DRENVO-887790 format. One line per field, with one value per residue: chain; z, y, x of N, C-alpha, C in turn; residue number from 1. Coordinates in steps of 0.05 Angstrom, whole numbers. Example, Ala and Ser with C-alpha at 12.3 -4.5 7.8 and 13.67 -1.06 7.14 Angstrom:
unit	(A|A)
n_zz	(156|142)
n_yy	(-114|-45)
n_xx	(264|257)
ca_zz	(156|143)
ca_yy	(-90|-21)
ca_xx	(246|273)
c_zz	(156|157)
c_yy	(-66|1)
c_xx	(264|258)
pos	(1|2)
// end
This chain:
unit	(A|A|A|A|A|A|A|A|A|A|A|A|A|A|A|A|A|A|A|A|A|A|A|A|A|A|A|A|A|A|A|A|A|A|A|A|A|A|A|A|A|A|A|A|A|A|A|A|A|A|A|A|A|A|A|A|A|A|A|A|A|A|A|A|A|A|A|A|A|A|A|A|A|A|A|A|A|A|A|A|A|A|A|A|A|A|A|A|A|A|A|A|A|A|A|A|A|A|A|A|A|A|A|A|A|A|A|A|A|A|A|A|A|A|A|A|A|A|A|A|A|A|A|A|A|A|A|A|A|A|A|A|A|A|A|A|A|A|A|A|A|A|A|A|A|A|A|A|A|A|A|A|A|A|A|A|A|A|A|A|A|A|A|A|A|A|A|A|A|A|A|A|A|A|A|A|A|A|A|A|A|A|A|A|A|A|A|A|A|A|A|A|A|A|A|A|A|A|A|A|A|A|A|A|A|A|A|A|A|A|A|A|A|A|A|A|A|A|A|A|A|A|A|A|A|A|A|A|A|A|A|A|A|A|A|A|A|A|A|A|A|A|A|A|A|A|A|A|A|A|A|A|A|A|A|A|A|A|A|A|A|A|A|A|A|A|A|A|A|A|A|A|A|A|A|A|A|A|A|A|A|A|A|A|A|A|A|A|A|A|A|A|A|A|A|A|A|A|A|A|A|A|A|A|A|A|A|A|A|A|A|A|A|A|A|A|A|A|A|A|A|A|A|A|A|A|A|A|A|A|A|A|A|A|A|A|A|A|A|A|A|A|A|A|A|A|A|A|A|A|A|A|A|A|A|A|A|A|A|A|A|A|A|A|A|A)
n_zz	(1747|1766|1784|1838|1836|1885|1926|1913|1902|1939|1926|1942|1919|1946|2000|2051|2113|2159|2145|2112|2093|2071|2103|2112|2096|2067|2025|1997|1989|1943|1909|1891|1868|1821|1755|1711|1654|1595|1533|1485|1437|1403|1341|1308|1351|1379|1421|1438|1391|1397|1390|1330|1324|1370|1348|1304|1331|1355|1320|1278|1279|1287|1257|1285|1299|1344|1380|1395|1433|1429|1456|1471|1500|1552|1577|1599|1645|1701|1684|1685|1731|1754|1735|1755|1808|1795|1786|1838|1864|1894|1863|1805|1775|1739|1740|1788|1780|1736|1759|1799|1760|1734|1783|1791|1745|1723|1726|1691|1642|1641|1633|1581|1555|1526|1542|1530|1509|1488|1524|1511|1540|1527|1531|1592|1643|1714|1745|1774|1761|1715|1750|1778|1733|1718|1764|1758|1718|1729|1774|1748|1727|1675|1624|1606|1572|1595|1569|1583|1549|1545|1544|1573|1604|1662|1682|1664|1689|1740|1757|1739|1771|1820|1816|1831|1798|1817|1846|1810|1781|1731|1699|1660|1667|1625|1595|1538|1512|1475|1430|1409|1352|1350|1376|1342|1301|1329|1353|1303|1285|1271|1314|1341|1310|1305|1358|1403|1417|1459|1470|1511|1524|1570|1618|1587|1553|1491|1488|1480|1436|1376|1350|1297|1293|1337|1313|1267|1297|1327|1280|1248|1290|1287|1234|1245|1271|1240|1199|1220|1209|1146|1136|1175|1191|1219|1250|1298|1367|1379|1411|1422|1484|1504|1548|1557|1575|1583|1604|1617|1651|1659|1708|1739|1702|1691|1743|1751|1718|1737|1788|1863|1894|1857|1827|1776|1754|1758|1728|1674|1666|1668|1618|1593|1619|1598|1540|1548|1561|1514|1472|1488|1512|1564|1545|1563|1625|1675|1716|1689|1667|1663|1679|1646|1641|1604|1590|1532|1508|1456|1430|1470|1502|1543|1551|1550|1564|1561|1590|1580|1627|1614|1559|1510|1479|1432|1405|1340|1345|1369|1430|1462|1519|1561|1512|1488|1495|1464|1500|1509|1495|1520|1508|1509|1506|1479|1469|1416|1392|1408|1375|1325|1329|1331|1282|1245|1255|1244|1279|1320|1373|1422|1473|1534|1594|1641|1691|1748|1726|1684|1652|1644|1610|1594|1533|1503|1436|1371)
n_yy	(977|981|1041|1065|1098|1117|1134|1179|1222|1236|1239|1244|1212|1231|1270|1259|1244|1246|1277|1317|1386|1416|1438|1395|1418|1460|1435|1410|1457|1476|1448|1433|1487|1493|1493|1439|1416|1397|1374|1368|1324|1296|1265|1321|1334|1295|1251|1179|1133|1069|1043|1015|978|949|927|898|861|828|810|783|727|721|712|672|643|665|708|783|831|905|915|968|983|976|1012|1063|1109|1086|1033|1048|1050|1006|976|995|978|923|927|928|878|821|781|800|809|843|902|912|890|924|965|960|949|1005|1031|1013|1028|1078|1125|1115|1116|1168|1202|1182|1214|1277|1344|1387|1354|1316|1278|1221|1184|1124|1102|1121|1114|1099|1138|1118|1086|1116|1161|1148|1151|1205|1228|1217|1242|1295|1304|1306|1355|1363|1395|1377|1355|1325|1284|1250|1204|1184|1157|1185|1239|1254|1215|1227|1279|1264|1226|1263|1302|1272|1261|1302|1357|1407|1388|1387|1419|1421|1384|1391|1369|1347|1328|1289|1280|1230|1183|1129|1130|1181|1212|1194|1227|1279|1282|1281|1334|1407|1436|1395|1359|1372|1366|1328|1259|1212|1153|1122|1061|1021|973|925|932|919|867|862|867|827|788|805|851|879|886|916|964|988|989|1040|1082|1080|1102|1155|1182|1179|1206|1263|1327|1348|1397|1398|1399|1357|1299|1290|1265|1203|1151|1093|1064|1003|959|896|830|765|724|652|618|584|579|621|660|657|668|723|745|724|736|720|758|779|827|829|809|845|885|865|853|902|923|913|946|997|986|986|1046|1068|1048|1068|1047|1001|942|899|867|857|822|773|749|718|716|690|664|641|604|599|562|544|593|627|662|690|694|732|723|743|709|689|672|651|633|684|746|797|852|838|785|723|699|644|603|597|606|633|700|740|789|809|797|773|773|736|748|712|704|688|718|770|788|776|813|863|858|860|905|942|963|977|948|988|979|938|928|884|836|794|741|747|744|794|856|917|951|1005|1025|1044)
n_xx	(2770|2703|2670|2634|2575|2552|2594|2613|2576|2523|2467|2402|2337|2292|2277|2322|2304|2339|2382|2368|2373|2334|2273|2213|2172|2182|2214|2168|2137|2178|2171|2118|2113|2150|2157|2140|2170|2137|2134|2086|2091|2061|2033|1998|1981|1945|1909|1932|1888|1862|1826|1815|1863|1847|1795|1809|1849|1823|1783|1809|1847|1918|1989|2004|1961|1924|1887|1888|1908|1923|1990|2007|1962|1979|1998|1970|1960|1945|1962|2023|2027|2013|2054|2097|2097|2100|2150|2175|2172|2196|2211|2217|2272|2295|2289|2322|2371|2391|2390|2436|2477|2473|2497|2547|2568|2552|2590|2622|2591|2572|2621|2631|2588|2573|2580|2526|2491|2433|2396|2355|2302|2263|2200|2199|2175|2174|2229|2273|2314|2341|2354|2397|2436|2436|2453|2501|2522|2514|2541|2593|2593|2572|2530|2474|2415|2357|2307|2251|2207|2144|2080|2035|2003|1997|2032|2081|2090|2087|2129|2168|2172|2181|2227|2258|2277|2302|2344|2382|2433|2468|2445|2386|2310|2264|2200|2171|2112|2085|2087|2138|2150|2140|2173|2221|2212|2220|2268|2294|2291|2301|2350|2355|2389|2442|2462|2503|2475|2437|2409|2367|2352|2320|2307|2304|2265|2266|2249|2200|2183|2172|2237|2248|2214|2250|2296|2286|2260|2310|2340|2313|2322|2374|2380|2363|2402|2437|2428|2433|2460|2473|2502|2543|2610|2633|2604|2554|2562|2532|2497|2456|2436|2430|2390|2388|2359|2383|2374|2348|2335|2279|2254|2263|2254|2196|2177|2192|2148|2099|2085|2080|2047|2012|2017|2032|1991|1944|1974|1967|1917|1895|1899|1844|1808|1830|1824|1762|1762|1782|1749|1698|1663|1635|1666|1685|1697|1737|1732|1715|1756|1820|1893|1951|2014|2065|2128|2162|2209|2225|2224|2252|2229|2180|2108|2049|1984|1915|1855|1792|1736|1694|1650|1638|1619|1647|1630|1617|1645|1664|1681|1715|1699|1770|1805|1864|1883|1931|1979|2028|2100|2158|2214|2282|2354|2410|2479|2486|2434|2437|2482|2463|2417|2449|2473|2426|2403|2440|2479|2536|2566|2595|2610|2606|2567|2559|2521|2538|2531|2531|2479|2450|2456|2481|2484|2519|2514|2529)
ca_zz	(1769|1768|1802|1855|1843|1916|1932|1894|1908|1952|1920|1942|1904|1958|2020|2070|2139|2174|2138|2092|2098|2073|2117|2094|2084|2045|2002|1987|1968|1922|1887|1876|1849|1801|1734|1694|1620|1588|1510|1469|1403|1386|1314|1306|1383|1381|1440|1417|1391|1394|1375|1305|1329|1386|1339|1288|1338|1371|1296|1258|1292|1276|1243|1308|1306|1366|1379|1408|1442|1423|1483|1480|1522|1579|1587|1609|1668|1716|1674|1688|1766|1765|1726|1778|1833|1792|1791|1867|1872|1898|1835|1785|1781|1714|1754|1810|1765|1720|1782|1804|1735|1736|1803|1786|1714|1711|1719|1658|1622|1637|1623|1551|1548|1518|1549|1506|1495|1486|1533|1509|1550|1512|1553|1617|1668|1735|1740|1793|1750|1706|1769|1784|1708|1716|1785|1754|1698|1749|1792|1732|1716|1649|1621|1594|1573|1594|1561|1586|1529|1546|1533|1601|1612|1687|1692|1667|1708|1767|1752|1740|1797|1841|1801|1840|1779|1833|1860|1790|1774|1705|1683|1656|1659|1605|1589|1518|1507|1447|1418|1397|1327|1352|1389|1324|1287|1346|1351|1272|1274|1278|1325|1355|1293|1309|1378|1411|1423|1473|1472|1532|1522|1586|1621|1567|1531|1467|1492|1483|1406|1362|1345|1274|1302|1352|1297|1251|1308|1325|1254|1245|1303|1278|1216|1254|1287|1214|1184|1223|1194|1125|1137|1189|1185|1235|1258|1328|1374|1378|1413|1443|1508|1506|1564|1543|1589|1569|1626|1598|1669|1662|1733|1745|1685|1699|1771|1750|1708|1756|1829|1883|1904|1845|1814|1746|1743|1760|1705|1652|1666|1664|1591|1593|1625|1585|1518|1544|1551|1479|1452|1497|1532|1579|1523|1576|1655|1681|1735|1674|1654|1682|1662|1642|1633|1596|1580|1505|1511|1428|1420|1484|1505|1566|1536|1578|1555|1582|1582|1584|1641|1601|1528|1510|1449|1436|1381|1328|1343|1392|1444|1476|1547|1560|1489|1496|1476|1466|1507|1508|1498|1535|1489|1520|1482|1492|1453|1383|1391|1408|1352|1304|1335|1321|1251|1228|1263|1231|1299|1325|1399|1432|1503|1546|1621|1648|1718|1757|1715|1650|1639|1638|1602|1581|1507|1485|1407|1347)
ca_yy	(975|1006|1063|1066|1129|1129|1138|1206|1242|1220|1261|1222|1217|1243|1283|1234|1258|1244|1296|1339|1410|1429|1424|1380|1436|1478|1426|1407|1481|1487|1423|1447|1515|1488|1480|1416|1425|1373|1379|1346|1324|1271|1273|1334|1335|1281|1225|1153|1122|1044|1033|999|962|932|907|876|840|800|796|767|718|729|688|652|629|674|737|794|861|913|922|998|987|967|1037|1084|1122|1061|1013|1053|1052|980|967|1006|959|900|928|928|854|805|768|815|819|860|927|914|878|941|990|960|958|1031|1043|1008|1042|1105|1147|1107|1125|1192|1210|1184|1234|1303|1370|1399|1335|1309|1251|1214|1161|1114|1091|1127|1108|1102|1139|1109|1076|1133|1177|1138|1155|1233|1237|1219|1267|1320|1300|1317|1381|1365|1410|1361|1358|1298|1282|1228|1199|1165|1169|1190|1269|1253|1199|1241|1297|1256|1217|1283|1319|1256|1259|1329|1371|1426|1379|1389|1446|1424|1372|1399|1352|1353|1305|1286|1267|1215|1146|1125|1145|1216|1214|1194|1250|1304|1281|1296|1360|1434|1440|1370|1342|1380|1362|1297|1248|1193|1144|1106|1034|1004|949|901|933|903|842|865|863|804|790|819|874|896|896|939|985|994|999|1062|1099|1078|1122|1179|1185|1177|1230|1287|1352|1351|1421|1401|1389|1334|1295|1294|1234|1190|1126|1089|1047|987|945|867|806|742|700|637|601|585|582|654|686|652|674|747|754|717|742|711|780|789|854|822|800|867|901|855|856|935|923|907|973|1014|982|1000|1074|1069|1037|1086|1033|976|920|874|864|841|798|748|738|717|721|662|664|611|606|586|548|547|620|640|685|686|704|732|725|739|685|690|650|639|640|708|756|828|864|809|770|707|687|619|604|586|619|649|724|753|814|819|778|782|757|740|751|701|717|694|726|793|790|775|838|881|850|864|933|956|979|967|944|995|971|920|921|858|832|777|719|752|743|815|873|945|954|1021|1018|1067)
ca_xx	(2755|2678|2670|2602|2564|2545|2619|2620|2551|2497|2443|2377|2316|2267|2290|2323|2294|2361|2406|2360|2377|2309|2250|2196|2151|2190|2217|2142|2128|2188|2162|2089|2118|2167|2140|2157|2175|2136|2129|2069|2103|2045|2021|1974|1973|1926|1919|1930|1867|1870|1797|1811|1872|1833|1783|1826|1862|1801|1775|1826|1876|1948|2001|2007|1935|1917|1870|1913|1903|1952|2010|2005|1941|1991|2018|1962|1965|1937|1985|2046|2029|2012|2078|2116|2092|2116|2187|2187|2160|2223|2214|2224|2297|2311|2300|2347|2394|2395|2403|2463|2495|2485|2507|2576|2585|2544|2611|2641|2578|2571|2642|2624|2565|2583|2564|2507|2477|2407|2396|2337|2295|2246|2184|2212|2166|2186|2259|2290|2333|2357|2363|2430|2464|2432|2473|2534|2524|2511|2571|2614|2590|2564|2506|2458|2387|2346|2281|2230|2190|2119|2047|2016|2021|1999|2046|2101|2090|2088|2157|2186|2172|2191|2258|2270|2299|2313|2367|2405|2446|2470|2420|2357|2301|2239|2182|2162|2090|2082|2102|2171|2156|2132|2205|2242|2212|2228|2305|2315|2283|2317|2374|2366|2398|2465|2470|2509|2451|2444|2375|2362|2322|2329|2288|2301|2241|2272|2241|2166|2183|2184|2262|2248|2211|2266|2318|2273|2261|2334|2349|2304|2339|2403|2379|2362|2423|2462|2421|2448|2456|2491|2518|2562|2632|2631|2575|2556|2566|2505|2494|2437|2443|2405|2389|2385|2361|2395|2369|2333|2325|2252|2232|2268|2236|2168|2170|2185|2121|2075|2095|2058|2037|1990|2025|2035|1963|1934|1983|1958|1886|1887|1886|1815|1799|1841|1804|1735|1766|1784|1722|1681|1639|1648|1663|1699|1696|1760|1728|1707|1784|1841|1919|1965|2042|2078|2151|2171|2232|2235|2231|2263|2212|2156|2087|2030|1952|1890|1837|1760|1729|1670|1641|1626|1622|1654|1614|1607|1662|1656|1703|1713|1722|1793|1817|1883|1886|1957|1977|2052|2117|2187|2241|2313|2376|2435|2500|2481|2417|2447|2499|2441|2402|2460|2472|2402|2394|2466|2488|2557|2561|2617|2621|2585|2565|2546|2519|2560|2531|2529|2459|2433|2469|2471|2500|2524|2517|2520)
c_zz	(1761|1794|1814|1850|1869|1936|1928|1907|1921|1947|1916|1930|1916|1982|2045|2095|2164|2168|2121|2101|2093|2091|2099|2075|2060|2019|1985|1973|1946|1905|1873|1858|1823|1774|1718|1663|1610|1554|1494|1442|1393|1357|1315|1333|1387|1401|1420|1416|1381|1387|1353|1311|1349|1373|1321|1298|1345|1347|1289|1276|1274|1260|1259|1311|1335|1360|1396|1416|1442|1456|1482|1498|1550|1590|1588|1635|1690|1708|1686|1719|1768|1758|1746|1801|1821|1794|1820|1881|1872|1874|1811|1782|1753|1731|1768|1795|1750|1741|1792|1784|1734|1762|1804|1759|1704|1708|1696|1635|1620|1626|1591|1540|1544|1528|1525|1497|1501|1503|1531|1522|1536|1530|1584|1642|1696|1731|1757|1784|1738|1724|1777|1759|1709|1739|1777|1730|1713|1761|1771|1720|1689|1646|1600|1592|1571|1589|1568|1562|1545|1536|1549|1612|1645|1700|1694|1680|1735|1775|1760|1765|1818|1836|1818|1826|1800|1846|1838|1785|1744|1684|1685|1650|1644|1608|1559|1519|1482|1447|1407|1372|1330|1361|1362|1304|1301|1340|1322|1263|1285|1291|1333|1330|1295|1335|1385|1422|1436|1479|1491|1523|1538|1592|1606|1550|1504|1465|1483|1450|1404|1352|1318|1279|1315|1332|1278|1265|1313|1301|1247|1265|1301|1251|1219|1260|1260|1198|1197|1210|1173|1121|1154|1183|1198|1248|1286|1343|1387|1387|1428|1460|1513|1526|1560|1565|1576|1584|1612|1622|1673|1685|1739|1728|1693|1727|1766|1732|1721|1779|1841|1893|1878|1826|1787|1733|1736|1735|1681|1647|1660|1627|1580|1595|1607|1551|1523|1542|1522|1466|1459|1508|1543|1562|1546|1612|1659|1704|1720|1656|1672|1664|1667|1634|1625|1591|1553|1503|1476|1421|1438|1492|1531|1550|1557|1560|1576|1571|1590|1604|1636|1568|1527|1481|1447|1407|1362|1325|1370|1407|1461|1507|1541|1531|1496|1474|1484|1480|1500|1503|1511|1521|1506|1503|1497|1468|1424|1384|1390|1388|1327|1305|1326|1289|1237|1234|1250|1250|1304|1358|1411|1456|1506|1576|1632|1677|1723|1737|1686|1639|1630|1634|1590|1556|1500|1455|1389|1319)
c_yy	(995|1024|1064|1100|1138|1138|1167|1228|1227|1240|1231|1228|1238|1252|1261|1255|1263|1265|1314|1364|1422|1420|1412|1400|1455|1459|1412|1429|1486|1463|1428|1471|1509|1473|1457|1421|1402|1387|1357|1344|1303|1291|1292|1338|1321|1256|1197|1144|1091|1026|1008|975|939|911|888|856|815|793|775|753|719|704|661|634|646|705|755|819|877|921|949|1001|985|997|1068|1092|1097|1035|1011|1053|1023|964|975|988|936|903|921|899|838|788|774|829|838|884|927|908|902|963|984|962|984|1044|1037|1023|1061|1124|1140|1121|1152|1211|1211|1195|1262|1318|1371|1375|1330|1282|1242|1182|1150|1099|1099|1112|1111|1112|1141|1100|1096|1157|1168|1151|1194|1237|1236|1239|1291|1322|1310|1336|1386|1372|1390|1362|1333|1295|1255|1227|1178|1178|1183|1216|1262|1239|1209|1264|1295|1252|1242|1300|1294|1253|1283|1341|1391|1420|1383|1420|1442|1397|1383|1376|1358|1328|1311|1271|1257|1190|1146|1136|1174|1221|1211|1222|1278|1306|1286|1320|1384|1422|1412|1356|1347|1375|1330|1289|1220|1180|1125|1088|1023|983|928|905|927|884|840|867|833|808|810|850|891|904|915|964|996|1005|1034|1085|1100|1099|1144|1191|1190|1200|1253|1310|1350|1376|1423|1379|1358|1321|1286|1269|1228|1163|1121|1063|1028|969|915|847|784|719|680|615|601|585|610|668|677|666|707|759|742|712|733|732|785|811|851|819|824|882|889|857|884|941|923|935|992|1008|986|1035|1076|1067|1057|1074|1010|948|898|880|848|812|773|739|737|718|695|668|636|624|580|583|553|572|638|661|674|709|705|740|727|721|688|662|646|648|676|725|789|838|846|784|748|699|665|618|589|592|635|677|739|780|825|795|788|762|759|735|733|712|716|712|760|800|791|800|861|882|868|895|953|972|963|972|960|984|947|929|907|854|807|751|726|745|770|837|899|948|984|1023|1045|1054)
c_xx	(2726|2680|2635|2597|2559|2568|2623|2599|2527|2474|2418|2356|2296|2288|2296|2319|2318|2386|2395|2365|2345|2289|2229|2176|2156|2203|2189|2133|2141|2178|2136|2095|2133|2155|2160|2157|2170|2124|2109|2079|2086|2034|1994|1960|1951|1931|1915|1899|1871|1840|1803|1832|1862|1811|1793|1838|1848|1786|1782|1854|1900|1961|2001|1977|1918|1906|1895|1899|1932|1969|2011|1981|1946|1995|2002|1970|1964|1957|2010|2046|2031|2043|2100|2120|2105|2146|2195|2180|2193|2224|2221|2255|2308|2308|2321|2368|2408|2405|2431|2482|2500|2493|2540|2586|2569|2567|2622|2619|2575|2596|2642|2605|2575|2572|2549|2492|2452|2407|2363|2318|2271|2228|2193|2202|2171|2211|2273|2313|2350|2366|2396|2449|2455|2452|2501|2541|2526|2538|2599|2615|2575|2530|2493|2430|2371|2316|2268|2210|2167|2099|2028|2023|2017|2018|2076|2107|2093|2117|2174|2192|2180|2217|2271|2289|2315|2340|2389|2408|2460|2454|2393|2339|2272|2225|2175|2136|2081|2096|2128|2168|2152|2166|2224|2241|2224|2259|2314|2305|2306|2346|2380|2383|2433|2473|2482|2476|2458|2419|2386|2339|2333|2308|2286|2273|2240|2259|2208|2163|2187|2216|2265|2242|2234|2288|2310|2272|2285|2343|2339|2316|2362|2406|2370|2383|2441|2446|2435|2441|2482|2504|2535|2586|2639|2608|2576|2559|2540|2503|2464|2442|2425|2407|2376|2380|2369|2390|2350|2331|2296|2238|2240|2254|2204|2157|2169|2164|2099|2083|2071|2037|2008|1997|2025|2002|1945|1949|1973|1928|1880|1880|1857|1804|1809|1829|1784|1737|1768|1759|1700|1660|1649|1643|1675|1699|1712|1755|1722|1733|1801|1874|1937|1994|2048|2103|2156|2194|2241|2243|2248|2248|2192|2130|2069|2008|1935|1872|1808|1753|1708|1666|1628|1633|1635|1646|1601|1617|1656|1680|1700|1722|1742|1815|1837|1880|1907|1958|2006|2073|2145|2207|2266|2331|2398|2457|2495|2458|2419|2462|2479|2424|2424|2471|2449|2396|2417|2478|2514|2559|2595|2630|2595|2587|2549|2545|2538|2557|2531|2498|2445|2461|2459|2494|2500|2529|2517|2521)
pos	(1|2|3|4|5|6|7|8|9|10|11|12|13|14|15|16|17|18|19|20|21|22|23|24|25|26|27|28|29|30|31|32|33|34|35|36|37|38|39|40|41|42|43|44|45|46|47|48|49|50|51|52|53|54|55|56|57|58|59|60|61|62|63|64|65|66|67|68|69|70|71|72|73|74|75|76|77|78|79|80|81|82|83|84|85|86|87|88|89|90|91|92|93|94|95|96|97|98|99|100|101|102|103|104|105|106|107|108|109|110|111|112|113|114|115|116|117|118|119|120|121|122|123|124|125|126|127|128|129|130|131|132|133|134|135|136|137|138|139|140|141|142|143|144|145|146|147|148|149|150|151|152|153|154|155|156|157|158|159|160|161|162|163|164|165|166|167|168|169|170|171|172|173|174|175|176|177|178|179|180|181|182|183|184|185|186|187|188|189|190|191|192|193|194|195|196|197|198|199|200|201|202|203|204|205|206|207|208|209|210|211|212|213|214|215|216|217|218|219|220|221|222|223|224|225|226|227|228|229|230|231|232|233|234|235|236|237|238|239|240|241|242|243|244|245|246|247|248|249|250|251|252|253|254|255|256|257|258|259|260|261|262|263|264|265|266|267|268|269|270|271|272|273|274|275|276|277|278|279|280|281|282|283|284|285|286|287|288|289|290|291|292|293|294|295|296|297|298|299|300|301|302|303|304|305|306|307|308|309|310|311|312|313|314|315|316|317|318|319|320|321|322|323|324|325|326|327|328|329|330|331|332|333|334|335|336|337|338|339|340|341|342|343|344|345|346|347|348|349|350|351|352|353|354|355|356|357|358|359|360|361|362|363|364|365|366)
// end
């Protein structure tokens, strides 16, 4: 039977006014003075530069015949805030499903995380899901270093502050500023090689890759795990915990990415403002564009496009009114596709935690 973390340790993300022992002012003062440990692991300490990928994507249609913008444009400070709004919409089932899975199974997950371990979350964003697992680790008295990896310094600082690190005695919270590639390099360096490592890829973020890209991505992380420290008698425990959405109910999926309140639309259109920032001038006006989401039944994926509302030019290239510009995929994984993913990435599924209809799961793998 699953154990519910809520029955073990009622540790709130923020102060509960009905029973919090700290006064609001003292808690605010403590939060302001607490230093958030964020390490810049970017190659050469340089910010992400997407000027050339933007130009290349709009200049040269891909193998699918579509122009595109880099999906990394989604994840600037404003984009992360917009996506947090998406996760609170009633249609976006993925976040609440994963939170419920963590509430039911976080103690079991935590028991299988060794003291002294590194817990690294890829593309951490809002930490309200992760907080459930960290509470379970804390409740078991395991000393663990949690690292949130993301691209935006301000959002890393904000979300780590909201996690209230001072509530934890055993869990130490840190931020890593960088890309997934930077994270792989960091995890393979120095003392990190000798520690138990648990990498979290939650929110079905694997769905934003093509199926081949997802396999390649996971295989690269598996290679980092297996490299370890050749001087050690015994390799440290290493696992990657992967959230995957298998829902192929096209109505439910389409609604999740095309909510009535327009949160997804704001999130997707923000790529244009971020593209302007990378290019250094106002190349695009979001008022001249709209967003279209489509369910691709043949590929088992939802696709989001931006579409110009009029003919326009970008530098030396012409964009036609109504032309679809690809922004991001959201692939879904049925059982056969999961098995293919594990096989191609050379990962072994250790256990699975599934929701009631088994359409969504978390999969510790090594």
